[in-house]
N, C-alpha and C positions, 0 to 999 in steps of 0.2 A: 352587097351587104358588108358592113364593117366586121372587123374581127370580134369574136365573142367576148363579152365582158363578164359573163358568168361561167362557172365551171359546169353546173348542172341545174336542171329544173326537174323536180320529181312531181308526179301527178297522182292524185287519188285520195285515199282516206286520210282524214284528220279527226281525232277524237280526244276526249278527256278520259284518261285511264284512272280508275279508282282501285287502288291496290289494297287488299286486306292486309293489315299489319300483324295479325296473329298467325305466325308461321306454324304450319302443321295442323291448323284447324280447318273445319269445313267452311265453305263459303257461306253456308247457312248460318254459321255461328260468328261471323266476323262482327266485331264491335266498333272498329275504327278503320279508316282508310287514308292512304296517302294519294294525293292528286298529282297527275303528271300529264303532259302532252303525249298523245299516242297516235297510232295509225302508221302503217309501214312507210309510206312515202314521206310523211311528216317527220317520223323518226330519222329517216335517211337524210333529210334536209338538215336537221339539227346535228346529226352525227358527223356529216361531212363538214358543216360549218365549224364545228369544234376542232376538226382536224386541219382547218386552214383553207378549205375550199370556199369559193363564193357560190352559195347555193340559193335556190328559190324553190317555192312549192306552188302548185296550182291545185286549189281545192276550194271547198266552201265551208263556212262556219255559220252558226246561227247568230242572229242579232240579239244576243243576250250575254250574260256574265261568263258562261263557259266559252263561248266563241271569242269574247274579248280576251279571256285568259290565254287562249291559243295564240291569238294575234300578238299580244304583248310579249309572250314568252318567245315566240319566233323572232320578234324584233330584238329582244334582249340577247338572243343567241347569234344575232347577226345574219339571220335568214331574210332574203328579199321577200316582201309580202305583197307586192303589187298583183300577184296572181291569185291572191286569196279573195274570194267573193263572199261578202256578208249577205246571207240569205234572210230576208225579213219574214219569211213564212215558215221556215223549218227550224228545228232545234239542232244544236250540235250533237253529234253522236257521242254516246258514252260506252265505256267498256268496264265491267266490274270483274276483277281478277283476284285470284288467291293462290297461295302456295300450300299444297297439302303435303307433299313430300317431293323427293328429287325427281320423280317421274310423273307426278300428277299436279296439273296447274289449271284448275277449273276457271272458266271465264264465260261471261255472258255478254253478247253484243246487243246493245240497245240501238238499233239502226232502222226502226220503222219510220219511213219517210224522213230520214235525217238529211241534214244540209249537204254533206259531202256526196251523198248518193245522187243528188240532183245536179251534179256537175254537167254542164251542157257544152256541146261543141262550139257554140257561139262565144264561149269564154276562152277559147284557144286563139291567141293572137300570133300571127305569123312572125312579126318582128320580135316579139318576146321569145318565141321558141328559137329563132335564129340567133338570139343574143347569148346563147349558152353553148358550150362545147358538146353537151349531151343532154338528152332527156331520159328520165327514168320512168318507165311505165310499170304498173303492178297488176298481177293477175286478177286479184279480187275485183278490181273495177271493170274488168271485161265481163263480169257476170251481170252488169247493169247496162241495158241497151244504150241509154243516153250517155253514160259515162264511157262506155266502150267506144262510141262514136267520137267522143272528145279525145280519147287517147289515140285513136287511129288518125285523127286529124293532126295531132301533135307529131305522130310518127311521120306522116307525109311531109309536114313542114321541115322536120329535122333532116329527112333524106334529101329533100329539095335543096337544102342549104349545106349539105355535106357534114351534118352533125352526127354524133354517135347516138345510137338507140340502145339503151340498156333495159333489159327485161328481168325484173324480179318476179319469179313465178308466183310467190306469195299465195299459196293455195290454202284456202279455208273452206272446207266442204260445206259447212252450214251456211256460209254466205253465198253459196251457189244453190242453196235450197235442198241440199242432199242430207242434211241432218237437222235435228231439232234445236231449239234455243239452248237447251242445257248441254249441247255437245260442242260448245265453242272451242274446246281444246283439241277436238278431233283434227288430225293432220292429214289423213288420207282416206278417201273413199273412191274407188275406181269409178270412172264415169266417161263413157265414150263421148258424150256431149261436151263435157269440159275439155277433153283432149282435142276435139275438133275446133273448139273456140281458140284454145291456146296455140294449136299448130298453125292457125291462120296468121298468127303474129310472128312466128319464128323467122320467116324469110327476111324480114326487114330489120332484124336485130344484129347488133355488133357484139353484144355481150349478153349472155343468158346465165342467170344465177339461180340455183335452187338446191334444196335438200335432195337426198335420194328419192324420197316420196314425191316431192314436187316434180322432179325430172321424170318420174314414172308417169305422173299425170300429163306432162307435156309430151313425153315420148310415146305414150300409149303402150307401155310394157312395164311389168313389175320386175323385170330383170334389169338392173341398173345399167349394165353395159349395153344391152339391147336398146334401152330407152335413149341412151346418149347417142348411139348410132342412128336411131330414127331421127333424132333432133338434127344430127349432122347431115342427114339426107335432105333436110329441109332448109338448113341455114349454114352459112359460113361463119357464124358468130363464134367467138371464144366462149366455151362452155365451162362453167365453174360448178362443181359438185361439192356441196357442203356435207361434211361427215361428222359433225359434232366434235367430240373429244379427239377424234382421229384427224382433225384438221380439214383439209380440202384437197381436191385434185382438179387440175385444170387441163383442158384440151383446146389448144389454140388452132390445131389443124386436124389431120387425119386421126381417127380414133384407133388406138392400138389394140392389140389382142387381149390385154388385161387392163382393168381399171387402174391397177397399181403402176402401170407404165406411163400414166399421165404425169404432168408436172405437179409434184406433191408439195404441199405446205403443211408441215407437221403441226399438230395442235399443242396447246399449253395445258399441262395437267393441273387443273384447278377444281375445287369443289363446286358441284352444281347446286346453286341456290334457287335459281329461277331461269328457265330457258326462254321465257317470253321476251321478245325483243332482241335476242341474241343474233338472229339473222339480219336484223336491221343494222346492228352495230358491225357485224361482219361485212355487210355490203358497204357501209361507210368507210371502213378501213381499206377494202379492196379498191373502191373508187378513188380514195386519196392517192393510191399508187397509180392506178390505171389512167386517170385523167392528168397525172403528172409525168406520164411516160416512163414510169419506173419499170424495172424488170418484173416479170410475172412472179418470180420468187419473192421479191419485196412486197408485191401486192398481197401475196398469200400470207406472209408473216404479219403484215399490218392487220389484215382481215382477221386472222385467227386470234391475234392478241386482243383486238377490239371485241371479238366474240367472247373471249375468256373473261374480260371485264364484265360484260353484260350478264353472263350466266352466274357470276359470283356475287351479283348484287340484286336488289329487289326490283327496282323500277325499270322502265325502258329508256326513253330519251334522256332523263336526268343522269343515268349511269354511263352513258357513252363517254369515252375518254376524250380529253383534249390532246392535241398533238404533243404538247409538253409532257403530259402524263404518259402517253404512249411511249415516247422516247425514253423517259425515265425508267419505265418498266423494262423496256428492251435492253437498256444499258445496265441497270442495277439488279433486275430480277426481283424476286420476292421470296422470303422464307416461308410465306403462308400459302397454303393451297386455297384457303378462303381469302381472296384478295380484299374483301371488305374489311378484314381485320388488319391489313397492312397500314400502319399509322403513317409511314412516310408517303406511300402512294396516295392515301386518302387525303393527306394535306395538299398535295399537288392538285388532286382532283377538286377539292373544295376551293382552293385559292384561284384556280383557273376557270371556275364555272360560277363564281359569285356574280351577283347583279352588278351591272356597270355602275361606276362611281365617278363623279366629277373629279378633276385633277386637284381641286382645292376644296376645303371645307371650312366654312365660317359659321359657327354655331353659337346661339344664345343658350347658355346653360342655366336652367331653373329647375333642376331636379333636387334642389335643396329642400330638406324637410325640417330638420331641427333648427336651422338658422331662421327660417321664416316663421316657424312656430314661436320662437323666442320673440320675434318682432311683433307678432300678433298678441302674444301675452303681454308684452310691454305696452302695447297700445290699448289693452283692455278690450279687445274685440274677439268674437268667437273664431276659432281656428277654421271653421267652415268658410270664412271669408277668403282664405288663402286660395281656394279653387277658383274663385272669381278673378283674383289678381293674376293667376297663372294664365287664364284665358286672355287677359290684356297683354301679357308678354308675348303670346302667340301673335296677336294683332300687331304688336310692335315689330316683331321679326318679319312678318309678312310685308309690312310697309317698306322695309329695306330690300327684302328679297325680290319683290315684284314678280314672282313667278319664275325667276331664273334659277338654274341649277347651282349647286355648290353651297347651299345654305342648309342649316340644320338647327335642331334644338335637342337639349337634354331635358327630359321631363320624367316625373315619377308618376306612379299609379295611385299613390296615397292621396295627395292633394291635387294632382295634375291629371286625373283621369279624363275629365271633359276636355282639358287642354290638349291631351294626346289625340283625341278624336279630331279636334279642330286643326291641329298641326298636320295631320294626315291629309286634310283638304287642300293644303298648300304644297304638297309634294316635298315636304322637308325630309332630309335625313334625320332619323330619330333614334336617340339612345336613351335607355332607361336603367336606373340604378338597381342593384341587388343588395348592396351592403347596408347593414345597420349603420346609420350616420355616426361617424366618429369612432367606430369600433376598432379596437386594437387589443388583442388579435382580431382579425377580420371575422365578422359575423354576417350572416345573410338574413334578410327579412323573411325569406321563404322558410327558414328553419323553424320559425314559430307557427307556420301555417300548414306545413306538410312537405310534399315532394317538390324538389327543385325542378326536375324534368317536367312534372305535370304543370307547374306554374308557367314555365317557359313555353310549353305547348299552347297556352292560351294567348300568347302574344302574337300579333301580326308577324308574318314571316320576314318583313323588312325592318323590324325593330331590332336595334343593336343592343346587346347585353353589356351594361357598363358595371364594372366593379372597382371600387377604390380600396387600395391597401396602403396604410402608412407603414412603409417598409424601409429600413436603413441597413446597409451592410454591417453596421456595428451592433445590430440587435443580437440578443442571446440566441443560442441554438434552438431552444425550446420554442421561443416565440416565432422564429423563422419557420420551423417545421410546421407549426400549427397554421400559420398564414399560408404557407405553400400548399398544404393539404387542401385548404379551402379553395385556393385559386385553381388547383388541379381539378377539383370537383366541378367548379364552374366551367372550366375549359372543356371538360369531357361532356358535360350536359349540353353545352352550346353546339358541339359537333353532332351529338346524337339527335338533337331536334332541329338542326339546320339554322342556327342563328349566329350572326357575326358577334364577335367579342371585342370589347374595348377594355383594356386594363389601364387603370389610372394609378400611378405611383407618385406618392409624395414622400420624399426623403427628408426635407429640411426641417420638418417639425420635430424630428427625433435624432438629429445629429448634423454635423457639418456637411455642406454640399461642395465637393471638390470636383476636379476635372473628370474623374473616373467613377464617381459615386453612383450616378444613375446608370451608367453603362454596365457597371458590375452587377447591379440588381437585375437588369434586363438579361444579361448573360446567364445569371443563375436561374432565372425563370425559364429561359430557353433550354437550359441544360436538363431541367426536370420535365420537359415536354410541353411547355405552355407556349403556344404560338398565336398571340392575339392578332386579330385582323387590324386592330388599331392600338396605338399607345396614346395615352393622355398624360403629358408630363409637365412639370413645373419648369419655369424658365431656368436655363443653365447659366452658370457664372461666366463662362468664357467660350470662345469659338472652339477651343480644344475639347471642351466638355461636349459640345454638340457634335464635333467630329467623332468622338468616342461613341456617342449614341448611333450615329450613322454606321460606324464600323460594327457595332453589336448587331444591328439589324442585317447588314449585308452578309455577315458571317453566318447568321443563323436562320434567316428567313427572307430571302429576296422577294418573296411574294407579299410581304406585309404591305398593307395599304399606306401606312405611314403614321406620323405623329401629329397630334393636335396639342396646342399649347393651352394650359390652364391659367387662370388669373389670380387666385388666392386673394381676392378683394383688393388688389393693388390699384392705386390711382391710374387714371388713363395715361398720363404721360409716361409712367413707368412701364406700362404695358406696351406702349408704342416703341419704347426703347428695347424692350424684350423681344418684340416682333423683329426688329432689325437684326438683332443678334441671332435669333432662332433661324432666320432665313438664310444664314450661312450654311445650314444643314440641308442636305438633299432630301432627307426623309420627312422634314416638317412640312405638312400640307395645309395647315391652317390653325385655327384656334377654337376653343370652346370656353367662353368666359361667362361668369355668372354675376356675382355680387357687384363687381365693378360696373355692371350695366344696370342691374335692377335694384341694388341695395337702397339707394336714396329714394327711388320712386316707391318701393314697397313700404318704407317707413312712413313716408308722407301720405300714401293712399290709405294705409291701415289706420293712421292717426286721423284721417279725415281732412287733412290740409291740401290734398290733391284729389281732383275728381278723376273719372275714368280717362278722359281725353288727355288731361295734363300728365297723368302717370304714363299712359301709352306713348305720348309724344316724347317724354323724357327718356324712356327706354329706347325708343326708336332713334333718337338723336345720338345716344351713347353707342348703341350698337352700330349705327351708321358710321360714326367716327372711327370705330375700330376696323370696320370693313374697309373704309378709305385708307386707313393706315396700313392694313395688311396688303391691300392691292397696290398701294403706292410703293411700299417697300419691296414688293415682289415684281414690280414692273422694270 
């Protein structure tokens, strides 16, 4: 057999977790929920992938939207999914969870004849198991006869090919039929039957991980040290005992006289917000070290830190840290016991867990409202016609994109609502404006309608928030302060609801544009805590100006996705020249141009001198010309 290409394959549960968002309330009273991928082995696959391991999962999901959500999220996280079976007969399992207080976390498992419980030994492929350094089996799936056979078969293949077997005890009494549906949070009920099942697994394991209660279940004793000794009597595995805020203790060999004499990894003193998923994050951190041949002490540190992140945040897999985030925390620490309030750590987490993005971005911007309204008024046609024209713009962009990545559109919800729906059909990157057109100081359209956060919550999760500020370093202090306050409010709302932010800055309308003008604005916004995912900037006058933009980003946010160039209704030859100059900058990733592409077509179509096809073709030709110019200059 060839050398393994994967670090681990985890086996067992995969679910969609629905977390109640009203912290401190009863599950009966929850009014809204956050959705996330869940299930112990699936959480471990995601957690280890975020930490840099090559992970895979063997499980089943339903042939429906929730199953596709799990598959798509696994792929976004970089988890190998060829071991995921799509079950046409069963539904994806669901878990509904809440946070009542720091000790009470009600949850309900919806697992009646669910997809992952139907995992079958025929789905365990020997070559696939042999392709990984380790397999991770989980206790709950040994409660289901067919799933137990599947895990045992995987263990046998792993042992045959000299791979590691990792056992996460993962004891959920009600999933063994020992407690009712309402007792999902119950962590321990003594059962000789469960102990017998688990002890049959122990001799084949290389690493056994569990809480004290889980080791009680595996060891058949409610005295922790006695339970660990019983496990040692059956297995030579390294035994890891998780002890919550006390960290963990590890026994690689003989069991000492006191549990305190094991290899200890101290915990991190953080506020407990939600313990659900903490064990999966702990396991992910431990495996990052264990499968990389790090010392046990390092494995413990990484495991405890990952567990600390999980208990300080609400969800399970989405809260697992990336390796960059873990290293940042271990190096910098945090002044906050509630890590979810640490702005610096949260930014690293956000920036390193965003959805994948193409290396370049070429966007047709038609989020214009006032300009196109003026065109319609001039043509003497109802403004309702604008919505039809914006759908034609989507068709034009699609003709050029042809389903390939790296293309996008800027569209609004006022005249472009239907166009937004159609743009989503083509897989475009989509950004939407918030600003009142032309406002200075900056005003938001949502201010007239109500809550900014509530409005953004209605947007699809992959829509980018775009806000335009006419901002010049020479503006008076009062104007700057007002605009900055609005930009900060938008940036905060974007992070709270999980939406990317594009900040568009136009300086030249209100003063001269020199080599440091734009960079000074960016540095100022960074200084007050605004870190956009994207910048949208006008063309700069010199290479030095673009170099200053590069430096401002490098100094303040190396995780920034980059800059896209705006057009300001410039003729196409001028834009092509601007492209060549902009591409001297490392951070410029593409363009988002509007009126230079659609302006003439809009006037002709609204006036009735161009039909749908002619207008669409004109926009496609101009967009295509700019795409060719960008790609040609970039080659």
